[in-house]
ZADO-1210 file (C-alpha; in nm, 4 decimals, padded with zeros to 6 digits):
<atoms>
<atom x="03.5189" y="15.0799" z="12.0624" code="UNK" pos="1"/>
<atom x="03.1898" y="14.9450" z="12.2125" code="UNK" pos="2"/>
<atom x="03.1254" y="14.6001" z="12.3089" code="UNK" pos="3"/>
<atom x="02.8582" y="14.5817" z="12.0525" code="UNK" pos="4"/>
<atom x="03.1041" y="14.6638" z="11.7683" code="UNK" pos="5"/>
<atom x="03.3855" y="14.4603" z="11.9105" code="UNK" pos="6"/>
<atom x="03.1599" y="14.1077" z="11.8905" code="UNK" pos="7"/>
<atom x="03.0819" y="14.2127" z="11.4912" code="UNK" pos="8"/>
<atom x="03.4776" y="14.2739" z="11.4468" code="UNK" pos="9"/>
<atom x="03.6074" y="13.9560" z="11.6595" code="UNK" pos="10"/>
<atom x="03.3118" y="13.7085" z="11.6462" code="UNK" pos="11"/>
<atom x="03.5451" y="13.3682" z="11.6562" code="UNK" pos="12"/>
<atom x="03.8347" y="13.3634" z="11.4745" code="UNK" pos="13"/>
<atom x="03.8903" y="12.9927" z="11.5089" code="UNK" pos="14"/>
<atom x="03.5539" y="12.8966" z="11.3733" code="UNK" pos="15"/>
<atom x="03.2273" y="12.7035" z="11.4613" code="UNK" pos="16"/>
<atom x="03.1222" y="12.3654" z="11.5629" code="UNK" pos="17"/>
<atom x="03.1015" y="12.1814" z="11.2455" code="UNK" pos="18"/>
<atom x="02.8913" y="11.9140" z="11.3612" code="UNK" pos="19"/>
<atom x="02.7275" y="11.7426" z="11.6904" code="UNK" pos="20"/>
<atom x="02.5693" y="11.3542" z="11.7151" code="UNK" pos="21"/>
<atom x="02.2466" y="11.3938" z="11.8643" code="UNK" pos="22"/>
<atom x="02.0642" y="11.1769" z="12.0471" code="UNK" pos="23"/>
<atom x="01.6700" y="11.1159" z="12.0558" code="UNK" pos="24"/>
<atom x="01.4931" y="11.3051" z="12.3822" code="UNK" pos="25"/>
<atom x="01.2129" y="11.0989" z="12.3386" code="UNK" pos="26"/>
<atom x="01.3453" y="10.7234" z="12.2984" code="UNK" pos="27"/>
<atom x="01.6976" y="10.7830" z="12.3130" code="UNK" pos="28"/>
<atom x="01.7834" y="10.6412" z="12.0030" code="UNK" pos="29"/>
<atom x="02.0788" y="10.8201" z="11.7741" code="UNK" pos="30"/>
<atom x="01.9458" y="11.0794" z="11.5239" code="UNK" pos="31"/>
<atom x="02.2395" y="11.1416" z="11.3452" code="UNK" pos="32"/>
<atom x="02.4627" y="11.4292" z="11.2835" code="UNK" pos="33"/>
<atom x="02.3563" y="11.7956" z="11.3203" code="UNK" pos="34"/>
<atom x="02.5600" y="12.0032" z="11.0793" code="UNK" pos="35"/>
<atom x="02.5588" y="12.3401" z="11.1946" code="UNK" pos="36"/>
<atom x="02.8241" y="12.5346" z="10.9675" code="UNK" pos="37"/>
<atom x="02.6766" y="12.8144" z="10.7663" code="UNK" pos="38"/>
<atom x="02.6748" y="12.6599" z="10.4324" code="UNK" pos="39"/>
<atom x="02.4363" y="12.3863" z="10.5729" code="UNK" pos="40"/>
<atom x="02.2266" y="12.4980" z="10.8424" code="UNK" pos="41"/>
<atom x="01.9178" y="12.2760" z="10.9530" code="UNK" pos="42"/>
<atom x="01.6157" y="12.3693" z="11.0477" code="UNK" pos="43"/>
<atom x="01.5062" y="12.0182" z="11.1838" code="UNK" pos="44"/>
<atom x="01.6173" y="11.6737" z="11.2323" code="UNK" pos="45"/>
<atom x="01.3872" y="11.3484" z="11.2638" code="UNK" pos="46"/>
<atom x="01.4443" y="11.0502" z="11.4932" code="UNK" pos="47"/>
<atom x="01.4494" y="10.7211" z="11.2838" code="UNK" pos="48"/>
<atom x="01.3543" y="10.5186" z="11.5385" code="UNK" pos="49"/>
<atom x="01.0076" y="10.7264" z="11.6254" code="UNK" pos="50"/>
<atom x="00.8193" y="11.0165" z="11.4936" code="UNK" pos="51"/>
<atom x="01.0054" y="11.2670" z="11.7261" code="UNK" pos="52"/>
<atom x="01.1243" y="11.5449" z="11.5052" code="UNK" pos="53"/>
<atom x="01.4080" y="11.8352" z="11.6729" code="UNK" pos="54"/>
<atom x="01.3187" y="12.1627" z="11.5434" code="UNK" pos="55"/>
<atom x="01.5330" y="12.4882" z="11.5456" code="UNK" pos="56"/>
<atom x="01.3099" y="12.7738" z="11.6167" code="UNK" pos="57"/>
<atom x="01.4674" y="13.1443" z="11.6351" code="UNK" pos="58"/>
<atom x="01.7765" y="12.9817" z="11.6112" code="UNK" pos="59"/>
<atom x="01.7173" y="12.7617" z="11.9269" code="UNK" pos="60"/>
<atom x="01.7183" y="12.3722" z="11.9116" code="UNK" pos="61"/>
<atom x="01.4237" y="12.2640" z="12.1254" code="UNK" pos="62"/>
<atom x="01.4854" y="11.9216" z="12.2504" code="UNK" pos="63"/>
<atom x="01.2535" y="11.8643" z="12.5065" code="UNK" pos="64"/>
<atom x="01.0888" y="11.5341" z="12.5730" code="UNK" pos="65"/>
<atom x="00.7406" y="11.5367" z="12.4307" code="UNK" pos="66"/>
<atom x="00.4967" y="11.7320" z="12.6993" code="UNK" pos="67"/>
<atom x="00.8015" y="11.8403" z="12.9238" code="UNK" pos="68"/>
<atom x="00.7550" y="12.1828" z="12.7875" code="UNK" pos="69"/>
<atom x="00.4230" y="12.2357" z="12.8813" code="UNK" pos="70"/>
<atom x="00.4527" y="12.0893" z="13.2189" code="UNK" pos="71"/>
<atom x="00.7082" y="12.2864" z="13.3044" code="UNK" pos="72"/>
<atom x="00.5666" y="12.6209" z="13.1759" code="UNK" pos="73"/>
<atom x="00.4101" y="12.6966" z="13.4795" code="UNK" pos="74"/>
<atom x="00.7113" y="12.6943" z="13.7238" code="UNK" pos="75"/>
<atom x="00.9213" y="12.8430" z="13.4537" code="UNK" pos="76"/>
<atom x="00.6876" y="13.1317" z="13.3889" code="UNK" pos="77"/>
<atom x="00.7249" y="13.1510" z="13.7490" code="UNK" pos="78"/>
<atom x="01.0940" y="13.1790" z="13.7608" code="UNK" pos="79"/>
<atom x="01.0977" y="13.4231" z="13.4853" code="UNK" pos="80"/>
<atom x="00.8226" y="13.6714" z="13.6494" code="UNK" pos="81"/>
<atom x="01.0497" y="13.6808" z="13.9666" code="UNK" pos="82"/>
<atom x="01.3735" y="13.7346" z="13.7462" code="UNK" pos="83"/>
<atom x="01.1896" y="14.0310" z="13.5478" code="UNK" pos="84"/>
<atom x="01.0695" y="14.1890" z="13.8396" code="UNK" pos="85"/>
<atom x="01.4266" y="14.1787" z="14.0050" code="UNK" pos="86"/>
<atom x="01.5548" y="14.3286" z="13.6560" code="UNK" pos="87"/>
<atom x="01.7978" y="14.0415" z="13.5897" code="UNK" pos="88"/>
<atom x="01.7999" y="14.1767" z="13.2204" code="UNK" pos="89"/>
<atom x="01.8334" y="14.4489" z="13.0085" code="UNK" pos="90"/>
<atom x="01.7062" y="14.5747" z="12.6325" code="UNK" pos="91"/>
<atom x="02.0552" y="14.6857" z="12.5637" code="UNK" pos="92"/>
<atom x="02.3052" y="14.4239" z="12.3836" code="UNK" pos="93"/>
<atom x="02.5979" y="14.6081" z="12.5850" code="UNK" pos="94"/>
<atom x="02.4748" y="14.4887" z="12.9067" code="UNK" pos="95"/>
<atom x="02.5021" y="14.1263" z="12.7616" code="UNK" pos="96"/>
<atom x="02.8521" y="14.1887" z="12.5725" code="UNK" pos="97"/>
<atom x="02.9749" y="14.3413" z="12.9097" code="UNK" pos="98"/>
<atom x="02.9008" y="14.0222" z="13.0908" code="UNK" pos="99"/>
<atom x="03.0535" y="13.9342" z="13.3723" code="UNK" pos="100"/>
<atom x="03.3141" y="14.2069" z="13.3769" code="UNK" pos="101"/>
<atom x="03.0486" y="14.4950" z="13.4113" code="UNK" pos="102"/>
<atom x="02.6813" y="14.5332" z="13.4968" code="UNK" pos="103"/>
<atom x="02.5789" y="14.7721" z="13.2776" code="UNK" pos="104"/>
<atom x="02.2377" y="14.8113" z="13.4413" code="UNK" pos="105"/>
<atom x="02.4355" y="14.8667" z="13.8141" code="UNK" pos="106"/>
<atom x="02.1598" y="14.6558" z="13.9429" code="UNK" pos="107"/>
<atom x="02.3904" y="14.3612" z="14.0716" code="UNK" pos="108"/>
<atom x="02.7131" y="14.4667" z="14.0337" code="UNK" pos="109"/>
<atom x="02.8244" y="14.2660" z="14.3029" code="UNK" pos="110"/>
<atom x="02.6936" y="13.9692" z="14.1905" code="UNK" pos="111"/>
<atom x="02.8834" y="13.9885" z="13.8599" code="UNK" pos="112"/>
<atom x="03.1693" y="14.0715" z="14.0118" code="UNK" pos="113"/>
<atom x="03.1852" y="13.7810" z="14.2048" code="UNK" pos="114"/>
<atom x="03.0475" y="13.6013" z="13.8568" code="UNK" pos="115"/>
<atom x="03.3818" y="13.7507" z="13.6835" code="UNK" pos="116"/>
<atom x="03.5960" y="13.6185" z="13.9495" code="UNK" pos="117"/>
<atom x="03.4797" y="13.2907" z="13.9412" code="UNK" pos="118"/>
<atom x="03.5096" y="13.3135" z="13.5687" code="UNK" pos="119"/>
<atom x="03.8924" y="13.4429" z="13.5480" code="UNK" pos="120"/>
<atom x="03.9671" y="13.1679" z="13.8033" code="UNK" pos="121"/>
<atom x="03.8306" y="12.8844" z="13.5817" code="UNK" pos="122"/>
<atom x="03.9865" y="12.9943" z="13.2484" code="UNK" pos="123"/>
<atom x="04.3412" y="13.0697" z="13.4103" code="UNK" pos="124"/>
<atom x="04.3702" y="12.7853" z="13.6526" code="UNK" pos="125"/>
<atom x="04.1196" y="12.5121" z="13.5617" code="UNK" pos="126"/>
<atom x="04.0752" y="12.5239" z="13.2128" code="UNK" pos="127"/>
<atom x="04.4501" y="12.4735" z="13.1396" code="UNK" pos="128"/>
<atom x="04.4498" y="12.1760" z="13.3312" code="UNK" pos="129"/>
<atom x="04.1561" y="12.0259" z="13.1403" code="UNK" pos="130"/>
<atom x="04.3539" y="12.1399" z="12.7835" code="UNK" pos="131"/>
<atom x="04.6751" y="11.9460" z="12.8687" code="UNK" pos="132"/>
<atom x="04.4619" y="11.6254" z="13.0292" code="UNK" pos="133"/>
<atom x="04.2685" y="11.6365" z="12.6879" code="UNK" pos="134"/>
<atom x="04.5637" y="11.7212" z="12.4627" code="UNK" pos="135"/>
<atom x="04.4097" y="11.9855" z="12.2606" code="UNK" pos="136"/>
<atom x="04.3800" y="12.3601" z="12.2696" code="UNK" pos="137"/>
<atom x="04.0191" y="12.3702" z="12.1717" code="UNK" pos="138"/>
<atom x="03.8007" y="12.1955" z="12.4286" code="UNK" pos="139"/>
<atom x="03.4246" y="12.0982" z="12.3380" code="UNK" pos="140"/>
<atom x="03.2298" y="12.2322" z="12.6334" code="UNK" pos="141"/>
<atom x="02.8757" y="12.1826" z="12.7460" code="UNK" pos="142"/>
<atom x="02.7694" y="12.4858" z="12.9062" code="UNK" pos="143"/>
<atom x="02.4389" y="12.3512" z="13.1265" code="UNK" pos="144"/>
<atom x="02.1902" y="12.6048" z="13.2913" code="UNK" pos="145"/>
<atom x="02.3784" y="12.8509" z="13.0122" code="UNK" pos="146"/>
<atom x="02.0923" y="13.1371" z="13.1105" code="UNK" pos="147"/>
<atom x="02.1480" y="13.4279" z="12.8798" code="UNK" pos="148"/>
<atom x="02.4701" y="13.2505" z="12.7524" code="UNK" pos="149"/>
<atom x="02.7139" y="13.5284" z="12.8075" code="UNK" pos="150"/>
<atom x="02.9553" y="13.2030" z="12.9429" code="UNK" pos="151"/>
<atom x="02.9415" y="13.0220" z="12.6045" code="UNK" pos="152"/>
<atom x="02.9869" y="13.3598" z="12.4339" code="UNK" pos="153"/>
<atom x="03.3315" y="13.4067" z="12.6417" code="UNK" pos="154"/>
<atom x="03.4458" y="13.0517" z="12.5895" code="UNK" pos="155"/>
<atom x="03.3533" y="13.1099" z="12.2125" code="UNK" pos="156"/>
<atom x="03.5579" y="13.3755" z="12.2061" code="UNK" pos="157"/>
<atom x="03.8697" y="13.2235" z="12.4074" code="UNK" pos="158"/>
<atom x="03.8807" y="12.9596" z="12.1087" code="UNK" pos="159"/>
<atom x="03.6939" y="12.6550" z="12.2220" code="UNK" pos="160"/>
<atom x="03.3690" y="12.4779" z="12.1324" code="UNK" pos="161"/>
<atom x="03.0605" y="12.5841" z="12.3357" code="UNK" pos="162"/>
<atom x="02.7508" y="12.4442" z="12.3096" code="UNK" pos="163"/>
<atom x="02.4526" y="12.6057" z="12.5352" code="UNK" pos="164"/>
<atom x="02.1742" y="12.4464" z="12.6996" code="UNK" pos="165"/>
<atom x="01.9020" y="12.5570" z="12.8882" code="UNK" pos="166"/>
<atom x="01.4933" y="12.5585" z="12.9800" code="UNK" pos="167"/>
<atom x="01.4459" y="12.9287" z="12.9009" code="UNK" pos="168"/>
<atom x="01.4451" y="13.0368" z="12.5448" code="UNK" pos="169"/>
<atom x="01.3521" y="13.3843" z="12.6874" code="UNK" pos="170"/>
<atom x="01.4747" y="13.6668" z="12.4325" code="UNK" pos="171"/>
<atom x="01.5756" y="13.8328" z="12.7594" code="UNK" pos="172"/>
<atom x="01.7288" y="13.5942" z="13.0133" code="UNK" pos="173"/>
<atom x="01.7553" y="13.2772" z="12.8325" code="UNK" pos="174"/>
<atom x="01.8828" y="13.1136" z="12.5360" code="UNK" pos="175"/>
<atom x="01.7200" y="13.3629" z="12.3076" code="UNK" pos="176"/>
<atom x="01.9671" y="13.6274" z="12.4434" code="UNK" pos="177"/>
<atom x="02.2484" y="13.4779" z="12.2274" code="UNK" pos="178"/>
<atom x="02.1196" y="13.6749" z="11.9259" code="UNK" pos="179"/>
<atom x="02.3500" y="13.9434" z="12.0844" code="UNK" pos="180"/>
<atom x="02.6389" y="13.7102" z="12.0240" code="UNK" pos="181"/>
<atom x="02.6967" y="13.7171" z="11.6593" code="UNK" pos="182"/>
<atom x="02.3408" y="13.7112" z="11.4701" code="UNK" pos="183"/>
<atom x="01.9580" y="13.5970" z="11.5784" code="UNK" pos="184"/>
<atom x="02.0188" y="13.2488" z="11.3945" code="UNK" pos="185"/>
<atom x="02.3870" y="13.2081" z="11.3909" code="UNK" pos="186"/>
<atom x="02.5876" y="13.3008" z="11.7080" code="UNK" pos="187"/>
<atom x="02.9325" y="13.1274" z="11.7604" code="UNK" pos="188"/>
<atom x="02.7573" y="12.8394" z="11.9303" code="UNK" pos="189"/>
<atom x="02.4819" y="12.6349" z="11.9058" code="UNK" pos="190"/>
<atom x="02.1559" y="12.6696" z="12.1494" code="UNK" pos="191"/>
<atom x="01.9712" y="12.4018" z="12.3095" code="UNK" pos="192"/>
<atom x="01.6144" y="12.4037" z="12.5013" code="UNK" pos="193"/>
<atom x="01.6852" y="12.0612" z="12.7139" code="UNK" pos="194"/>
<atom x="01.6666" y="11.9527" z="13.0644" code="UNK" pos="195"/>
<atom x="01.9574" y="11.8909" z="13.2676" code="UNK" pos="196"/>
<atom x="01.9024" y="11.5166" z="13.3103" code="UNK" pos="197"/>
<atom x="01.8259" y="11.4526" z="12.9305" code="UNK" pos="198"/>
<atom x="02.0662" y="11.5942" z="12.7230" code="UNK" pos="199"/>
<atom x="02.0021" y="11.5541" z="12.3266" code="UNK" pos="200"/>
<atom x="02.3479" y="11.4151" z="12.2806" code="UNK" pos="201"/>
<atom x="02.5090" y="11.0821" z="12.1981" code="UNK" pos="202"/>
<atom x="02.7814" y="10.9903" z="12.4549" code="UNK" pos="203"/>
<atom x="03.1301" y="11.0929" z="12.4697" code="UNK" pos="204"/>
<atom x="03.1367" y="11.4317" z="12.2904" code="UNK" pos="205"/>
<atom x="03.2409" y="11.6706" z="12.5564" code="UNK" pos="206"/>
<atom x="03.5702" y="11.7390" z="12.6837" code="UNK" pos="207"/>
<atom x="03.4244" y="11.9588" z="13.0033" code="UNK" pos="208"/>
<atom x="03.0620" y="12.0395" z="13.1666" code="UNK" pos="209"/>
<atom x="03.0284" y="12.3562" z="13.3330" code="UNK" pos="210"/>
<atom x="02.7432" y="12.4598" z="13.5525" code="UNK" pos="211"/>
<atom x="02.7608" y="12.8243" z="13.6291" code="UNK" pos="212"/>
<atom x="02.5612" y="12.9533" z="13.8596" code="UNK" pos="213"/>
<atom x="02.3184" y="12.6666" z="13.7638" code="UNK" pos="214"/>
<atom x="02.3853" y="12.3397" z="13.9289" code="UNK" pos="215"/>
<atom x="02.1501" y="12.3967" z="14.2313" code="UNK" pos="216"/>
<atom x="01.9037" y="12.4223" z="14.0101" code="UNK" pos="217"/>
<atom x="01.8530" y="12.0940" z="13.9730" code="UNK" pos="218"/>
<atom x="01.5707" y="11.8852" z="14.0998" code="UNK" pos="219"/>
<atom x="01.8168" y="11.5856" z="14.1416" code="UNK" pos="220"/>
<atom x="02.1512" y="11.6340" z="14.1530" code="UNK" pos="221"/>
<atom x="02.2301" y="11.2687" z="14.0983" code="UNK" pos="222"/>
<atom x="02.0412" y="11.2221" z="13.7733" code="UNK" pos="223"/>
<atom x="02.1964" y="11.5637" z="13.6511" code="UNK" pos="224"/>
<atom x="02.5508" y="11.4578" z="13.7194" code="UNK" pos="225"/>
<atom x="02.5060" y="11.0657" z="13.5753" code="UNK" pos="226"/>
<atom x="02.3888" y="11.2572" z="13.2591" code="UNK" pos="227"/>
<atom x="02.6490" y="11.4788" z="13.2344" code="UNK" pos="228"/>
<atom x="02.9024" y="11.2093" z="13.2843" code="UNK" pos="229"/>
<atom x="02.7520" y="11.0538" z="12.9844" code="UNK" pos="230"/>
<atom x="02.8132" y="11.2802" z="12.7439" code="UNK" pos="231"/>
<atom x="03.1838" y="11.3529" z="12.8552" code="UNK" pos="232"/>
<atom x="03.4609" y="11.2098" z="12.6821" code="UNK" pos="233"/>
<atom x="03.6706" y="10.9630" z="12.9189" code="UNK" pos="234"/>
<atom x="03.8831" y="11.1982" z="13.1356" code="UNK" pos="235"/>
<atom x="03.6804" y="11.4575" z="13.0891" code="UNK" pos="236"/>
<atom x="03.5752" y="11.6773" z="13.3834" code="UNK" pos="237"/>
<atom x="03.2783" y="11.8796" z="13.5558" code="UNK" pos="238"/>
<atom x="03.3168" y="12.2295" z="13.6506" code="UNK" pos="239"/>
<atom x="03.0574" y="12.3548" z="13.8999" code="UNK" pos="240"/>
<atom x="03.0800" y="12.7337" z="13.9658" code="UNK" pos="241"/>
<atom x="02.8735" y="12.9791" z="14.2008" code="UNK" pos="242"/>
<atom x="02.6033" y="12.7640" z="14.3322" code="UNK" pos="243"/>
<atom x="02.5852" y="12.7985" z="14.6983" code="UNK" pos="244"/>
<atom x="02.7375" y="12.5947" z="14.9627" code="UNK" pos="245"/>
<atom x="02.6707" y="12.5738" z="15.3230" code="UNK" pos="246"/>
<atom x="02.8372" y="12.3859" z="15.6135" code="UNK" pos="247"/>
<atom x="02.5097" y="12.2706" z="15.7580" code="UNK" pos="248"/>
<atom x="02.1915" y="12.1677" z="15.6041" code="UNK" pos="249"/>
<atom x="02.0150" y="12.3700" z="15.8774" code="UNK" pos="250"/>
<atom x="02.1663" y="12.6538" z="15.7090" code="UNK" pos="251"/>
<atom x="02.0681" y="12.5760" z="15.3662" code="UNK" pos="252"/>
<atom x="01.6955" y="12.4878" z="15.4702" code="UNK" pos="253"/>
<atom x="01.6799" y="12.8468" z="15.6397" code="UNK" pos="254"/>
<atom x="01.8004" y="13.0208" z="15.3410" code="UNK" pos="255"/>
<atom x="01.5187" y="12.8466" z="15.1285" code="UNK" pos="256"/>
<atom x="01.2566" y="12.9325" z="15.3813" code="UNK" pos="257"/>
<atom x="01.3857" y="13.3150" z="15.3776" code="UNK" pos="258"/>
<atom x="01.3843" y="13.3326" z="14.9995" code="UNK" pos="259"/>
<atom x="01.0395" y="13.1974" z="14.9387" code="UNK" pos="260"/>
<atom x="00.8744" y="13.3992" z="15.2034" code="UNK" pos="261"/>
<atom x="01.0613" y="13.7057" z="15.0422" code="UNK" pos="262"/>
<atom x="00.9327" y="13.5907" z="14.7005" code="UNK" pos="263"/>
<atom x="00.5764" y="13.5334" z="14.7891" code="UNK" pos="264"/>
<atom x="00.5722" y="13.8844" z="14.9787" code="UNK" pos="265"/>
<atom x="00.7484" y="14.0749" z="14.7127" code="UNK" pos="266"/>
<atom x="00.6379" y="13.9099" z="14.3869" code="UNK" pos="267"/>
<atom x="00.3160" y="13.6685" z="14.4952" code="UNK" pos="268"/>
<atom x="00.4972" y="13.3609" z="14.4126" code="UNK" pos="269"/>
<atom x="00.7530" y="13.1063" z="14.6050" code="UNK" pos="270"/>
<atom x="00.8412" y="12.9331" z="14.2891" code="UNK" pos="271"/>
<atom x="01.1591" y="13.1947" z="14.1937" code="UNK" pos="272"/>
<atom x="01.3866" y="12.9036" z="14.2079" code="UNK" pos="273"/>
<atom x="01.2452" y="12.6247" z="13.9610" code="UNK" pos="274"/>
<atom x="01.2072" y="12.3757" z="14.2072" code="UNK" pos="275"/>
<atom x="01.5626" y="12.3159" z="14.2660" code="UNK" pos="276"/>
<atom x="01.7687" y="12.1855" z="14.5418" code="UNK" pos="277"/>
<atom x="01.8876" y="12.5000" z="14.5561" code="UNK" pos="278"/>
<atom x="02.2603" y="12.4712" z="14.7669" code="UNK" pos="279"/>
<atom x="02.5338" y="12.2360" z="14.8471" code="UNK" pos="280"/>
<atom x="02.6640" y="12.0919" z="15.1494" code="UNK" pos="281"/>
<atom x="02.9910" y="11.8808" z="15.1913" code="UNK" pos="282"/>
<atom x="02.7816" y="11.5995" z="15.2878" code="UNK" pos="283"/>
<atom x="02.5910" y="11.6358" z="14.9335" code="UNK" pos="284"/>
<atom x="02.9022" y="11.6443" z="14.7538" code="UNK" pos="285"/>
<atom x="03.0343" y="11.3228" z="14.9139" code="UNK" pos="286"/>
<atom x="02.7009" y="11.1400" z="14.8507" code="UNK" pos="287"/>
<atom x="02.7187" y="11.2470" z="14.5208" code="UNK" pos="288"/>
<atom x="03.1053" y="11.0697" z="14.4444" code="UNK" pos="289"/>
<atom x="02.8691" y="10.7326" z="14.4192" code="UNK" pos="290"/>
<atom x="02.8333" y="10.8568" z="14.0797" code="UNK" pos="291"/>
<atom x="03.1656" y="10.7774" z="14.0256" code="UNK" pos="292"/>
<atom x="03.3131" y="11.1581" z="14.0739" code="UNK" pos="293"/>
<atom x="03.5975" y="11.2734" z="14.2777" code="UNK" pos="294"/>
<atom x="03.5805" y="11.6411" z="14.3710" code="UNK" pos="295"/>
<atom x="03.8512" y="11.8891" z="14.4077" code="UNK" pos="296"/>
<atom x="03.6988" y="12.2528" z="14.5717" code="UNK" pos="297"/>
<atom x="03.8692" y="12.5799" z="14.5153" code="UNK" pos="298"/>
<atom x="03.7898" y="12.8793" z="14.6754" code="UNK" pos="299"/>
<atom x="03.8937" y="13.2042" z="14.4679" code="UNK" pos="300"/>
<atom x="03.9898" y="13.5143" z="14.6993" code="UNK" pos="301"/>
<atom x="03.6721" y="13.7819" z="14.6454" code="UNK" pos="302"/>
<atom x="03.7712" y="14.0386" z="14.8525" code="UNK" pos="303"/>
<atom x="03.7914" y="14.1149" z="15.2282" code="UNK" pos="304"/>
<atom x="03.4172" y="14.2440" z="15.2104" code="UNK" pos="305"/>
<atom x="03.3042" y="13.8585" z="15.1384" code="UNK" pos="306"/>
<atom x="03.5729" y="13.6900" z="15.3632" code="UNK" pos="307"/>
<atom x="03.3984" y="13.8748" z="15.6306" code="UNK" pos="308"/>
<atom x="03.0673" y="13.7764" z="15.5816" code="UNK" pos="309"/>
<atom x="03.0665" y="13.4661" z="15.8082" code="UNK" pos="310"/>
<atom x="03.2062" y="13.6878" z="16.1135" code="UNK" pos="311"/>
<atom x="02.9464" y="13.9909" z="16.0402" code="UNK" pos="312"/>
<atom x="02.6540" y="13.7300" z="16.0315" code="UNK" pos="313"/>
<atom x="02.7689" y="13.5576" z="16.3461" code="UNK" pos="314"/>
<atom x="02.7906" y="13.9314" z="16.5270" code="UNK" pos="315"/>
<atom x="02.4558" y="14.0164" z="16.4096" code="UNK" pos="316"/>
<atom x="02.3211" y="13.6433" z="16.5294" code="UNK" pos="317"/>
<atom x="02.2026" y="13.5731" z="16.1721" code="UNK" pos="318"/>
<atom x="02.2325" y="13.2092" z="16.0245" code="UNK" pos="319"/>
<atom x="02.5745" y="13.1391" z="15.8414" code="UNK" pos="320"/>
<atom x="02.6058" y="13.2563" z="15.4852" code="UNK" pos="321"/>
<atom x="02.6591" y="13.0791" z="15.1908" code="UNK" pos="322"/>
<atom x="02.9719" y="13.0295" z="15.0181" code="UNK" pos="323"/>
<atom x="03.0673" y="12.9824" z="14.6638" code="UNK" pos="324"/>
<atom x="03.3564" y="12.7476" z="14.5777" code="UNK" pos="325"/>
<atom x="03.4401" y="12.6142" z="14.2378" code="UNK" pos="326"/>
<atom x="03.4473" y="12.2256" z="14.2260" code="UNK" pos="327"/>
<atom x="03.6159" y="12.0515" z="13.9765" code="UNK" pos="328"/>
<atom x="03.5222" y="11.6940" z="13.9323" code="UNK" pos="329"/>
<atom x="03.6781" y="11.4280" z="13.7441" code="UNK" pos="330"/>
<atom x="03.5263" y="11.0451" z="13.6950" code="UNK" pos="331"/>
<atom x="03.8627" y="10.8408" z="13.6816" code="UNK" pos="332"/>
<atom x="04.1332" y="10.9814" z="13.8505" code="UNK" pos="333"/>
<atom x="04.1764" y="11.2098" z="14.1338" code="UNK" pos="334"/>
<atom x="04.1121" y="11.5745" z="14.0134" code="UNK" pos="335"/>
<atom x="04.4652" y="11.7435" z="13.9372" code="UNK" pos="336"/>
<atom x="04.5409" y="12.0404" z="14.1670" code="UNK" pos="337"/>
<atom x="04.5891" y="12.3933" z="14.0070" code="UNK" pos="338"/>
<atom x="04.9134" y="12.5118" z="13.9606" code="UNK" pos="339"/>
</atoms>
C-alpha cells in the first residue's frame, strides 16, 4: 500500500482540534475562539480591540503583525531559493508522506536518518513523560518552525493535537505542503503563518512545544522561549531537537562563516538561514535558564559513523563538528529523566 493511499485510509481516527483561543498579533488582544471543525470552518476572524483581521488563505491562517510579512519577504525568498537549489523538496506526495523515515529523493538520506532517530526517541522516551505529567493521552502540541509539516502529520497520526506554525507558506517546503496530509483545506491539524516570538494564541493552551530542527533559526532565543512559555500550560514542556550544538562558540562561528561562503559561492546569496543565530552552546543554554527553564539533555545513539565524526575531524585538522542533542525544558520542577 502506498503512503498516499494509507493517509486517506488512516487519517486521524481520533479526530481534529475543535477550537483554539486566538490572540491578536497586532494588539495582543483576545480574538475569541477559532472553531476548526469541518462543520464550522472559518475563513476569517476579526479582533474586537483593533482593525486586525486574521484570514485563512489556501488553508493557512495568516497571523503576522501588519507589515511583517513584507519586511521578511526578502530574507525568506533568499532562504527558499537556497532550499530549492539544494533540492530540499519534491513534486511527489510520497516524499512528504514518507518523512522522516525515508527520503524518496535520495538527496538528503543521511539527514533524514538523523531526523528519524530523533523523532523515534522523542515519541518513545520523551512524549510519554509529557503524557504522564499532563495526565492525558492526547497532548496539545505547538510545532514551531514546522517547515513542510511532517512532524505535525506524524503527531496527528499518533493521536495528539498538533498545530503547525512557520513563516513559510511555500507549497513545497513550507506550510503549503500540509495539503498532502489529508486535503488542501483541512489536514488533520491547523496551520498558522506566524513568528516564533509572536504566536497568535492566548496563554496556557499547549502541553508541549516542539522546535524540530528549527530553534537555531530564531533571531532572539530568549524572546522565542519567553513566547513559547506564555502559550504553554503550567507544567508544560519544550523540546528542542536537531539544532546544531558546539562545545565552543568559536566552532559555531566558524561553521557560520563556512556556510555563508558556500551559499554565496554556490547560490549567489549568504542568506540561507534567515538571519538566525544558527547554533547552540552549553553556555547559551545556561544563559537561557534565566527565562525560568530547566534543561535536561539527551543524546540518542546515531550510529558509529556519527560517533566517529569528532575523531575524524581532529585527524583531518578540521574544526569540531556539531552535535545534535535533544533538550527537554520545563518551566517549574526539574526536568524528569527518561526511563
